[in-house]
Every structure is written in C-alpha cells, then in structure tokens.
C-alpha positions in Angstrom: -16.1 20.9 24.9 -15.6 17.4 23.5 -12.5 16.4 21.4 -14.7 16.2 18.3 -16.0 19.8 18.9 -12.4 21.0 19.5 -11.3 19.3 16.2 -14.2 20.7 14.2 -13.6 24.2 15.5 -9.8 23.9 14.7 -10.2 22.3 11.3 -13.5 23.8 10.1 -16.5 21.7 9.2 -15.3 20.5 5.7 -11.8 19.4 6.9 -13.3 17.9 10.0 -15.6 15.7 7.8 -12.6 14.7 5.8 -10.7 13.8 9.0 -13.6 11.7 10.3 -14.1 9.9 7.0 -10.4 9.1 6.5 -10.1 7.9 10.1 -13.2 5.6 9.6 -11.7 4.2 6.3 -8.5 3.3 8.1 -10.3 1.9 11.2 -12.5 -0.2 8.9 -9.4 -2.0 7.6 -6.8 -2.0 10.4 -7.3 -2.8 14.0 -4.6 -0.7 15.7 -3.8 1.3 18.8 -4.7 5.0 18.5 -2.4 7.6 20.0 -3.1 11.3 20.5 -0.3 13.7 20.9 0.6 17.3 20.4 1.4 17.9 16.7 4.8 19.4 17.3 5.6 23.0 16.4 3.6 23.0 13.1 0.4 21.3 14.2 -2.0 21.4 17.1 -2.7 17.6 17.3 -1.5 14.3 15.9 -3.6 11.1 15.8 -1.5 8.0 15.1 -2.3 4.4 14.1 0.3 2.1 15.7 0.7 -1.6 16.3 3.7 -3.7 17.4 5.9 -0.7 17.8 5.4 0.4 14.2 3.3 3.4 13.0 1.0 2.9 10.1 0.2 6.6 9.5 -0.8 9.8 11.3 -3.4 12.5 10.9 -2.4 16.1 11.8 -4.7 18.9 12.7 -3.9 22.6 12.6 -6.0 25.8 12.3 -7.9 25.3 9.1 -5.3 22.7 7.9 -5.3 18.9 7.7 -2.3 16.6 7.1 -2.0 12.9 6.5 1.5 11.4 6.9 2.8 8.1 5.8 6.5 7.2 6.3 7.9 4.8 3.7 11.0 2.7 4.4 13.4 1.6 1.6 11.5 -1.6 0.8 8.1 0.2 0.9 9.4 2.8 -1.6 10.2 0.0 -4.0 6.7 -1.2 -3.7 5.3 2.3 -4.3 7.2 2.4 -7.5 5.6 -0.9 -8.6 2.1 0.6 -8.2 2.7 4.2 -9.4 0.6 3.6 -12.4 -2.5 3.0 -10.2 -2.0 6.2 -8.3 -3.4 9.7 -9.1 -1.1 12.3 -10.5 -1.6 14.4 -7.4 -0.6 11.6 -5.0 2.5 10.8 -7.1 3.5 14.5 -7.1 3.1 14.7 -3.3 5.1 11.5 -2.9 7.9 12.7 -5.3 8.2 16.1 -3.5 8.6 14.5 -0.1 11.9 14.5 1.7 13.9 11.3 2.3 15.5 11.0 5.7 17.7 8.4 7.3 14.6 6.5 8.5 12.4 6.8 5.4 10.5 9.0 3.0 8.1 11.2 5.0 5.1 12.0 2.8 2.6 14.6 4.1 -0.5 14.5 2.0 -3.0 17.4 2.3 -6.5 15.8 1.8 -9.2 18.4 1.1 -11.9 15.8 0.2 -12.2 12.0 -0.2 -11.0 11.9 -3.8 -7.6 10.4 -2.9 -8.7 8.0 -0.2 -8.4 5.0 -2.5 -4.8 5.8 -3.2 -4.1 6.3 0.5 -5.5 2.9 1.3 -3.4 1.3 -1.4 -0.3 3.0 0.0 -1.1 1.9 3.6 -1.6 -1.6 2.4 2.0 -1.7 1.2 3.1 -1.0 4.8 0.8 -3.4 6.5 -1.9 -5.8 5.1 -5.4 -4.9 6.5 -6.3 -7.0 9.4 -10.0 -6.4 9.3 -12.5 -7.5 6.7 -13.8 -4.5 4.6 -17.3 -3.6 5.5 -17.7 -0.5 3.3 -16.4 1.0 0.1 -13.2 3.0 -0.3 
C-alpha cells in the first residue's frame, strides 16, 4: 500500500482530499523540507514543513480526523491581532481557544473543507514570506 492509500484509508476520502489540497496550497507558496513522523499519542502521522531549523506548520492525520497546526511566537501573535479583521469568525475562535505555552501559541485548526484555506495562507505568511511565486488561486 502506498503512503497516499494509507492516508486515504485513515482519513477517509473527503478529509484526504482536504489534506492533499492544503498541502498543495502550501507547497505552491513555500519551498521547504518535508518531514514525516509519528503523530505522537493523539495522531497517527505528522507531516511538517520546515526550513532553516524552523517549522512553518504541520498536518496531522488520525482515524477520520485531520489537524493543521501553526505555532505562533510572541511577535507573530501581535501580527495576527493586526489582521484579525480579515480572518473568518471560525478561524479567530480556534485561534482564541488555543493554549499559550512557553514557546508560543499552539493553534490546531480542524479543516473539513477548503473554506478557511485563504485564512491559513494569510496566517502562514505572517510566520514566513512565501518563497515561490503563486501559480494558482487560494
């Protein structure tokens, strides 16, 4: 079984399509190292975008469950507050409910479709400017 088949079986067809679409949207804007790992005790797999020793974001896969994590440092949290008015109510709520730890605010989004992808890309752009020219739409 290929890794794509394993992911599709784990997530289900709809969430697998969301995973692929979000990964493509990120890859279209950022050229980064991809790291696969176990997802810890709550997830089966983690797929991380990393460059220069810094993680941009991670996708997590579990049985019928998809997670998308961005960790915001102190300066990045200030930038999020500056663009809050451009973000959906749902993304703001998920951001507000996230825990703040010593190394940042760990926000786990739960994408069920592509409706919040534009917000995710805006948030990721606060962490690191895209280093690829956009070839498609958000």
